[in-house]
N, C-alpha and C positions, 0 to 999 in steps of 0.2 A: 556714147562712150568713145572718147578720142583714142586713136591708135596710130601707130606708124608701121608701115610695111618695109621690111629690110631683107637683105639677102647676103650670104657669103658664098660666092661662086655658084649662085643659082639655088642654093639650099635656103629656102625662104621662110620668113617668120613674121607673125603679127606680134608687135611689141606693145605692151600695155603697162602703164604705171599703176601701182597698187591702188592709188587714190581714185582711179576710174572704176573700180569694181564695186558692185552692190554688196552689202553685207550678206554673208551666207551663200554667195554664188558658188555653184559647183564648177570648179575650174576645168575638170575633165569634160563635162558636158559643153562648157563654153568653148573649149578647144575644138571639139568635134564640129560645132556650128561655125565658128569663124574660119576654120581651116578648110571647110568645104569649098571647092573651086567652082561650084555651080550656084550654090545657095548662100554662100558666105563670102568672106574676103578672099580666101584661097591662100594656103600656106602649108609647109611641111610641119610647122609647129607653132605653138603659142608661147610667148615668153613674157613673164611677169617680173616687174622691177619692184623690189620691196626693201625696206630698211633692214639693217643687220645689226646685231649686238656684238658680233665677233669679227666683222670685216667692214670694209667701206660701204658695201652694198650687197644685196642678196638677189640671186637669180633663181626663179623656178621656171621650168620648161616642160611643156606638155606636147606629146606627139599628136598627130592628126587623128589618131584613134582614141584620144582621151587619156592615154596612159602617161604617167609622169616619168620623165627621164632623169637620170642622175646628173648628166652633163651633156653638153653639146659644144663641140669645138668651133663650128662655124657660127653657132648662136652666140657664144661668149664674145666673139670678135664684134658682132653686131651690138651686143649688149654694152660693151666697153665704149664703142663709138657713140652710142646713144646717150649714155649717162654723162660722158664728157661734153658732148656738144650741147646738151640741154642744161649743163651747169649743175647736175645733181652730184657728181663727184668730179671736181676740177683737178685731177691729178693725171700725170702721164703714166704712172704705174698704179693700177687699181686692184685692190684685194676684193675678190668676189666670193661670197659664200654660196656654195652649191651643195647638192646632196652627195657629191663626190669629194667634198672637202673645200678648202679655200684655194681657188685658182687665181693666178696673177697675170692678167694681160698688161702689156706695155705698149702704149701708143707710139707710133712713128710719125712725127709731125714735121712737115717742111712748109715754111712760109705760112704758118697758121692753119694748114690743112692736114688732115690725117691721111697719110699715104699707105699705111699698113698697120697691122697689129701683130706683135709677137707675144704669144701666150706661153707662159710656163705652165705646162699641163701636169706637172708633178711626176712622180715615179710610176712606171707601169707595174701592175700586179700580175705575177706570172704563175703563182701556185694555183692548181686546179680549183681548190676550194674558194679562192678569191675571185674567180672569173664571174660567177660560179659555174662549175661543170662537174657532173657526177663522175665518179671513178676513183682510182687509186691516187694518193697524194703525189705531188710533184709537178713538173712542167708538162705542158701539152705542146710538143714540138714535132711536127711532121707525123702526127698520130692518125691512124686509120679510123675513119668514122663512116659507118654504113648508112646511106641515105637512099630510101626508095630501092633498096636492094643493090645499090652500087657503092663501092668503096671510094672514099675521098680522103686525101691526106690533108689534115687540118692543123693549124697552130692557133692556140687560144691566148688572148691577151685581154686584160682589163685596164682601161684608162679611166677607171671610176664607173664605167659601164662595160658590158661584155662584148667581145668581138671574136669572131671565128674567121681566120684568114686561110684562103685556098689559092694555091698557085696554079696557073694554067699557061700553056704555050700559045693559046689563041683566045684572047679575051672576048672576041666578037662571037665565038661559037658557044659561049655559056648561056644556057636558058635561065637568065637572071631571075625572072619573076617566079617561075616554078621551083627552081632549086633553092633560091633565097628564102622563099616562104617555108619550104620543108625544113631547112636548117634552122631558121629562126625559131621554129616551134618544136624542134627535136627534143625528145624527152631528156637528153643528157644536159640540157641547159634549163635549169629550173626557173630562171627569170627571163627565159628566151635569150636571143642574142642578135647582134648586128652581124652581117655577113659581108666580107670583102673578098672579091675575086681579083687576082693580081697577075699581071704579066710583067716579067722582068725585062727591061730594055737595056740596062747597063748596071754596074754596081752603084750608080748614083741616080738612077732614074727608073721609075716604074709607072705602069698604067693601072688604074684601079676602077672597078665598078662596085657599087654598094647597094645592098638591100638593108634598109634600116629597120630595126625593131620598132614596130608601132607606126611606121610611116610608109614602108615599102621602098620602091626604087626612088632614089633622090639623085640630084646632079652632083652632090658632094657630101662628104662626111668628115669633119675635122678630127674627131676622136678616132674614126676609122683609119684615116691617113696616118695618124700617130701609131696605131696598132700595127699597121702594115710596115712602118719603118722599124719597129721593134722586132716584128716577126722576121723581117729580112735579115737582121743581124743574127737572130737566134738560129736561123737556117743557113747562115754563112752565104747568103745570096747578095746582100747589099752592104754598103758602108753605113756609118752612123749618120751621115748627112745624105739626104735623098730628096729629090724632087718627085712629088706624087702628082701625076696627071689624072685629073678627074674630068667628067663630062662638062662641068661648069668652069674649069680652069685649074690652075696649079697651086699646090701648097708646098712650102719648104719645111721639111721636118729634120730635126737634129736631136738624136738621143745622146746626151752628154755623158761620157764615161766617168767624169769626175764627180758629178753630183747625182747621177742616175736619173735626172729629170729629162723629160721630152719637151722640146720647144717647137712650137708650130707658128709659122709666119704666113700671113695671107691677108686679103682685103676684106672689107665690109662696106656695103653700100645701102644708102637710104633710097627707097623707091618712091613712096608717097605717104602723105598723112591723110587721115580721114576721120569720119564719125560713123560708128556702127550702132544700129538700133537693136538693143537687146530685146 
């Protein structure tokens, strides 16, 4: 089975074309195997490239625990780079079908090389029921959530997948794994949630650490960075254009007030190609 290993700011993926899959293969089980960093290829997720009847191409993405995600911001940049460079979709603007709807990455090309990808991530969903999160209808902005007996102020945003944003004065003091896991599986999030911890540096600059639903701690999360940008505006902490510093690098996020869409710009890199024995 031929594959390509790619990453966006260290958030890494095994990329497979649908033609490489055996009939009836369980994609969740395959994701667990190939993403294992000791017995498999090693990755945060498995990305499948498939034909689409409603867009240029279709993306399915599975977390390292085998669960299927609605969307992945770093993943879709890798996806766009792959399908363009392989000649599957030879367009600079690509309509990609995902479980979160049609997402549109635009390739930035200089001298024939892709230097970055700007992705129209669509509109954020802010009503509690759309996160989804249990409780009274309305926005979830700076709301108290009790976790392990301790109160935390949270803001919830969906970018096609759920996010819980928490602000802190010192990001390095956050017990990321313990607290992230508790919030991910908190009963108020019926589909679990991604968790972002954020330190404000300026109105246009933040640091972020992420605990991803189904994957754990990762070096970057594109949809999470988008959620953080939206949450910053809702909490009157940041402007609509913000640089998000992650462990793997930086993303530029813009929440456009005119069309209400969130735009994410960042890199995607190919690491290596190989063959995997199923």
